[in-house]
BALORO-224258 format. One record per residue: residue in three letters; x, y, z negated of N, C-alpha, C, O in turn. Coordinates in steps of 0.001 Angstrom, whole numbers, plus 500000, padded with zeros to 6 digits. Layout:
AlaXYZXYZXYZXYZ;...
//
This chain:
Met740254250298615416738940250017616082738238250882616182737406250891617089;Asp738370252189615026737492252978614683737177253967615996736040254350616271;Asn738366254312616755738602255023617702737611254357618536736817255189618975;Phe737357253163618923736805252645619788735225252498619985734637252259621040;Glu734649252713618637733380252617618424732276253608618763731064253409618841;Pro733085254890618974732325255900619844732344255780621365731531256245622164;Leu733410255080621594733292254959623355732237253830623678731497253963624653;Leu732182252969623046731189251803622756729894252374622824729243252398623869;Ile729422252928621529728272253632621685727656254896622679726520255214623032;Tyr728891255384622908728685256545624302728370255857625469727519256383626186;Arg728991254516625921728720253457626913727295253024626840726503253035627783;Met727075252674625720725372251671625621724575253024625769723683252757626575;Val724467254187625435723529255531625526723536255783627060722475255975627652;Val724641255782627652724731256080629299724119254757630009723593254826631120;Tyr724213253733629391723697252513630187722650252516630136722034252354631189;Asp721806252730628689720549252566628448719691253982629376718615253951629974;Lys720609255071629198719809256222630110719543255880631774718619256269632488;Lys720772254954632129720791254537633674719507253935633762718584254411634423;Ser719433252681632964718514251479632998717410252166633005716784251853634017;Gly716786253037632319715662253763631922715079254773633146713902255035633396;Ala716282255241633814716032255941635099715870254583636386715050254542637303;Met716610253891636153716150252953637164715035252338636972714421252240638034;Arg714508251889636115712883251261635569711864252441636249710935252132636996;Ser712195253878635862711636254748636492711280254880638132710196255112638667;Met712403254681638634712612254654640358711894253452640750711186253547641752;Gln711956252166640046711401251007640660709779251097640445709002250611641266;Arg709265251902639021707672251908639028707158252884640164706081252735640742;Ile708166254021640442707733254723641200707309254052642865706283254189643531;Trp708559253318643138708185252868644465707153252130644496706259252193645340;Leu707252251018643120706006250130643299704674250792643340703792250159643923;Ile704315252126642752703244252731643022702909253175644624701822253095645196;Val704092253629645117704101253735646743703619252683647442702527252594648003;Leu704533251856647376704031250509647874702879250048647472702681249061648180;Ile702008250175646760700514249884646394699739250702647053698682250220647461;Ile699979251911647298699259253115647909699253252540649547698249252446650253;Leu700613252199649923700810252275651468699892250799652015699326250596653088;Ile700034249875650731699121248696651375697646248448651207696877247604651669;Thr697487249655650240695791249684650215695266250301651516694262249932652125;Gly696160251374651873695794252309652904695861251234654141695147251444655122;Ile696725250074654100696744249368655550695569248494655181694799248212656098;Cys695320248029653987694271246885653977692659247570654442691812246897655030;Thr692470248974654055691184249586654356691318250362655583691035251560655568;Ala691741249761656689692128250046657818690304250473658359689371249794657930;Gln690090251573659247688873251714659655688339251104660369688917250980661449;Val687116250455660233686667249470661332686304250463662660686109251664662472;Pro686245249993663733686165250571665031684912250623665250684158249657665130;Asp684562251818665610683013251886666129682624251829667577682773252759668370;Leu682055250523667882681949250014669179680563250477669653680355250190670832;Val679645251069669082678231251543669415678535252392670503679480253178670574;Gly677297252078671692677800252941672818677647252278674209677619251050674293;Asn677556253004675213677577252167676560679162251969676954680090252774676881;Trp679133250672677374680517250590678112680340249879679284679516248971679394;Thr681109250269680202680648250287681718682235249463682442683336249984682260;Gly682096248402683088683331248069683751683282246998684720682133246678685025;Ser684172246380685267684118245268686205684489244038685750685019243936684643;Ala684283243069686457684368241640685989685198240931687258684863240933688442;Thr686239240397686723686786239419688036686704238013687177687193237704686091;Ala685901237305688094685446235849687560685547234445688523685714234666689722;Tyr685461233047688105685512232351688761684107231601688331683841231395687147;Phe683135231171689537682005230231689195682473228923689678682901228857690830;Val682444227874688934682388226272689309681595225667689321680970225494688274;Gly681201225025690523679909223916690593680161223269691204680960223732692018;Asp679810221739691441679982220643692224681319220663693017681388220545694241;Gly682535220851692045683578220737692681684076221839693558685149221647694131;Ala683507222858693725683767224035694344683979225301693644683560225293692487;Tyr684441226228693988684496227422692985684391228760694002684810228771695160;Asp683701229954693273683542230951694040684277232285693094683973232412691908;Leu685046233028693623685731234005693103684957235229693264684819235658694409;Val684493235781692400684031237267692201684752238432691881684970238438690670;Glu685262239515692500686085240249692145685243241744691833684303242117692535;Asp685691242402690819685101243987691008683642243921690529683041244988690656;Asp682898242836689972681354242627689550680975243878688491681603243929687433;Arg680103244731688736679996245799687800678975244821686839678228243906687184;Val679258245401685475678978244633684253678859246243683097679657247180683065;Thr677728246079682370677680247266681468677241246081680293676548245065680236;Leu678203246991679309678026246242677816677403247479676898678051248521676789;Ile676225247332676299675754248498675188675677247627673964675124246534673849;Val676416248406672972676537247921671956675395248960670936675508250165670712;Val674342248035670463672901248853670368673141249513668533672968250669668149;Glu673515248481667832673792248524666426675081248096666019675641247397666863;Gln675639248280665107676977248064664340676740248064662839676198249162662714;Thr676795247542661627677002247097660591678438246546660231678930245473660580;Asp678954247476659497680437247091659207681065246297660471681072246982661494;Arg681568245060660601681802244619661698681164243678662107681702242655662529;Leu679997243845662057678900242821662994678479243975663917678492245164663601;Ile678023243354665357677623244218666375676537243159667092676491241930667156;Thr675599244347667651674580243574668656674265244490669525674420245701669365;Gly673713243827670686673414244778671931672894243912672886672153242955672667;Asn673441244406674261673300243686675680674174244025676211674891245007676020;Ile674236242625677522675086242822678546674126242904679567673040242324679570;Asn674654243789680596673667244118681713674628243844683126675757244319683249;Tyr673986243029684110674714242585685279673801242531686405672589242578686197;Met674299242432687650673333242038688767673739240911689129674913240544689091;His672464240040689644672930238876690196671701238524691208670506238498690915;Glu672277238270692424671517238060693454670153239052693519668960238753693551;Gly670850240390693523669866241585693646668766241764692562667743242424692744;Glu669053241171691527668309241378690065669203241746689200670395241457689310;Glu668690242445688220669398243247687217669082242162686016667900241868685838;Ile670038241588685229670177240489684407670323241278683175671162242174683256;Val669610241141681879669850241607680666670043240448679665669096239668679572;Glu671174240214678875671267239517678356671585239888676756672571240612676621;Ala670874239488675479671437239999674347672461239433673617672638238228673799;Phe673219240037672792674294239243672001674455239737670611673913240705670078;Ala675227238965670172675485239261668535677054238796668486677525237779668994;Gly677827239932667651679198239676667857679899239926666574679247240264665586;Ala680997239801666532681973240259665085683288240637665513683957240044666359;Ile683685241883664735685167242115664994685859241481663987685381241177662894;Gly687015241277664366687807240281663395688479241314662619688540242478663016;Ala689025240881661434689818241290660164690792242155660545691055243073659768;Asp691533242043661824692469243030662433692231244034663042693146244718663500;Asn690970244349663185690324245491663648690576245723664990690329246819665493;Lys691222244448665862691626244567667143690796243707668079690404244015669205;Thr690561242371667299689730241691668344688013241578668161687361242309667416;Phe687724241017668604685819240679668640685568239820669439686236239569670441;Tyr684463239211669044684002237941669496682414238271669447681793238867668568;Ile681844237579670919680322237573671020679803236257671554680440235449672231;Ala678573236168671153677995234790671382676629235449672005676104236432671481;Glu676060234749673286675066235248673789674495233787674217675027232715673930;Ser673330233964674946672513232493674631673332231529675710673035230344675557;Lys674285231772676754674864230841677532676358230515677487676918229584678067;Gly677101231778676413678316231560676385679321232332675618678682233111674911;Tyr680587232485675424681133233343674602682117234239675023682797233966676012;Gly682311235498674263683357236203674773684083236550673892683605236792672784;Phe685416236672674134686559236928673264687393238232673652688044238283674695;Gly687327239269672750687961240615673399689045240997672539689459240351671577;Thr689467242088672958690716243387672593689908244466672663689138244727673587;Ile690175245391671205689835246513671370691645247373671559692554247503670739;Ile691521247796673005692775248540673513692801250024673003693909250554673082;Ser691883250718672545691896251817672407690163252227671784689244251410671733;Asp690092253491671420688412253918671026687788253785672154686588253588671963;Asp688151253812673488687333253999674583687798253034675634687587253161676840;Glu688513251967675004688727250774675993688875249404675475689603249144674517;Ile688146248486676145688187247182675527688347246314676888688028246588678046;Glu689005245079676281688665243797677438688252242742676553688431242634675339;Met687468241720677646686685240905677051687169239622678092687119239786679311;Ser687662238274677462687190236918678461685818236373678015685276236489676916;Tyr685492235902678858684318235356678575684153233952679112684693233746680199;Leu683567233043678600683440231723679048682285231000678806681891230822677653;Glu681619230503679910679915229758679914680253228343680608680918228108681617;Gln679583227494679745679710226097680484678608225775681096677669226560680956;Gly678408224598681906677266224295682676677241224460683969678295224942684384;Lys676338224221684895676426224302686557675772225957686591674674226315686165;Pro676802226770687219678065226743687452678682227063686054677992227527685146;Ala680219226753685902680725227090684573681402228269685138681922228283686255;Ile681370229316684266682260230524684467683176230873683575683070230613682376;Ala684273231572684164685312232087683721685625233546684126685967233759685290;Ser685511234763683071685765236087683521686725236825682650687175236299681632;Ile687020237916682987687881239173682599687270240004683069687167240284684263;Asp686555240738681721685885242007681908686158243147680981686069243162679753;Lys686550244212681904687348245353681420686165246526681343685353246780682233;Phe686271247104680181685090248211679840686172249449679408687311249396678945;His685316250555679762685469251956679376684176252496678929683140252369679582;Arg684266253132677743683225253630676979682827254978677946683648255731678470;Met681366255074678038680709256177679065680346257212678183679712256886677180;Lys680596258271678344680850259542677873679356260138677887678709260131678935;Ala678878260607676800677483261254676955677480262556677445676415263153677602;
//
């Protein structure tokens, strides 16, 4: 039995060294994972401040009839942004008159969706890139309106 004792001690030391190395590797991977998750969670909030121009395709529904308007020009002006909150104006032409409507909005926690509310309706949007957004707009009443607006950031 005396011959086996050094072998057992050797195996215990080797095993201890391997488990210690394994624990070190686990700690390193845990630290790397925490750093990656922190980076993902603190993703940069997109900057929407500026002038966005685009077109809208919309249905206007009233009294059982509807009108389809295609490529109607719309301008979205984001005047101010505080973290994920935005405010500004939507400008469009209606019967030869320029209409300016103020809005307040919020960017979703995913930094890809946004929502706006104005005096008559609501917009639900997607940030496609730094210079492109799309928004679906809904308004109840007479006429009820549903539109899809595509905007591109105007360069200064």
